[in-house]
C-alpha positions in Angstrom: 9.3 61.4 188.5 11.3 61.4 185.2 14.5 59.3 185.3 17.7 60.8 184.0 19.6 58.8 181.5 22.7 56.9 182.8 26.0 58.7 182.1 28.0 56.9 179.4 31.7 57.4 179.7 34.0 58.2 176.8 36.5 55.6 175.5 39.9 56.4 173.9 38.7 55.2 170.6 35.6 57.6 170.7 37.9 60.5 171.5 40.1 59.7 168.5 37.0 60.1 166.2 36.4 63.7 167.5 36.9 66.1 164.6 37.4 63.3 162.1 33.8 63.6 160.8 31.0 66.1 161.2 29.5 66.3 164.7 26.1 65.2 163.6 27.4 62.1 161.8 29.6 61.2 164.8 26.7 61.6 167.2 24.6 59.1 165.2 27.5 56.7 165.1 28.2 56.9 168.8 24.5 57.2 169.9 25.2 60.5 171.6 23.8 63.9 171.2 25.4 66.5 168.9 25.7 68.7 171.9 27.7 66.0 173.8 30.0 65.6 170.8 30.6 69.4 170.6 31.3 69.8 174.3 33.8 66.9 174.3 35.5 68.2 171.1 35.8 71.7 172.7 37.1 70.4 175.9 40.1 69.0 174.0 40.4 72.0 171.7 39.7 69.9 168.6 38.4 71.8 165.6 35.2 70.7 163.9 35.3 68.8 160.7 34.1 70.6 157.7 34.3 68.3 154.8 33.0 71.0 152.3 35.6 73.6 153.5 38.4 74.5 151.2 41.1 77.1 151.4 40.9 80.3 149.4 43.6 80.5 146.7 44.9 83.9 145.4 43.1 83.6 142.1 39.7 83.2 143.9 40.5 86.1 146.2 41.1 88.2 143.2 37.5 87.8 142.1 36.2 89.2 145.4 34.7 92.7 144.9 34.9 92.5 141.1 31.9 90.1 140.6 28.7 89.8 142.6 29.1 87.5 145.6 26.6 84.9 144.1 28.7 84.7 141.0 32.0 84.3 142.9 30.4 81.5 144.9 29.3 79.7 141.7 32.7 80.0 140.1 34.8 79.0 143.1 32.6 76.4 144.7 32.8 78.3 148.1 29.4 78.8 149.8 27.9 82.3 149.4 28.3 83.0 153.2 31.9 82.1 153.0 32.4 84.5 150.0 30.8 87.4 152.0 32.8 86.5 155.2 36.1 86.3 153.4 35.4 89.6 151.4 34.5 91.4 154.6 37.5 90.0 156.5 39.8 91.3 153.7 38.1 94.7 153.7 36.9 94.4 150.2 33.6 96.2 149.2 31.0 94.3 147.3 30.8 94.6 143.6 28.2 96.9 142.2 25.0 94.9 141.6 23.7 95.5 138.1 20.1 95.0 139.3 20.5 98.2 141.4 20.6 100.6 138.4 20.7 104.2 139.1 17.4 106.2 138.5 17.4 108.0 135.2 15.8 111.5 134.8 13.2 110.2 132.4 12.2 107.6 135.1 12.0 110.3 137.8 9.5 112.2 135.6 7.1 109.2 135.5 6.9 109.1 139.3 3.4 110.1 140.5 1.9 109.8 136.9 0.9 106.1 137.5 0.1 104.1 140.5 3.3 102.8 142.1 2.6 99.2 141.4 2.0 99.8 137.8 5.0 102.0 137.4 7.2 99.5 139.2 6.2 96.8 136.6 6.8 99.2 133.8 10.3 100.2 135.1 11.3 96.6 136.2 11.7 97.8 139.8 10.0 96.8 143.1 7.0 98.7 144.2 8.8 99.7 147.4 11.8 101.1 145.4 9.3 103.3 143.4 7.6 104.5 146.6 10.9 105.3 148.3 12.1 107.3 145.3 8.8 109.2 145.0 9.0 110.0 148.7 12.7 111.1 148.5 11.8 113.5 145.7 8.7 114.7 147.5 6.4 113.7 144.7 2.7 113.0 145.6 1.3 109.6 144.7 -0.9 109.2 141.6 -4.4 110.4 142.5 -3.0 112.6 145.3 -3.0 112.0 149.1 -6.1 110.9 150.8 -7.5 113.5 153.2 -7.5 112.5 156.9 -9.4 114.2 159.7 -7.1 116.4 161.8 -6.2 115.3 165.2 -8.9 116.0 167.8 -11.5 116.7 165.2 -13.2 113.4 164.5 -16.0 113.0 162.2 -19.0 111.8 164.2 -22.0 110.5 162.5 -25.2 111.6 164.4 -28.1 109.3 164.1 
């Protein structure tokens, strides 16, 4: 039978360290699990320590929605996830992404005239984007559709 580890009580000096450093670092220092540190910290309503966290200033918030999230993250030093969360919390739409350029009529005319993969490389778009656009405009693929046997009428090879 497996032995359970002995319960190790908490000292007042250990409690003072809660929230003073990241949970993972404190767990290693106190020879406890990260889960034990988190539970103890939550029991006393102590916030987790985030050494990389920094408050948003108004000048940084002004960039939200005007530049792509990745660029805001690079300029402000905030993680990209924080940029997205802050922008969403403030109800700001994301900035238009220049890589999502609208389809031009001359590009639409090329659909179905080349295989999707070849056309995608030529237009600088993904193959799935070319396929979706071609489907949306009801354009057959290059070379036409492959015929399939109708349901219930299988081709049987008789030997």
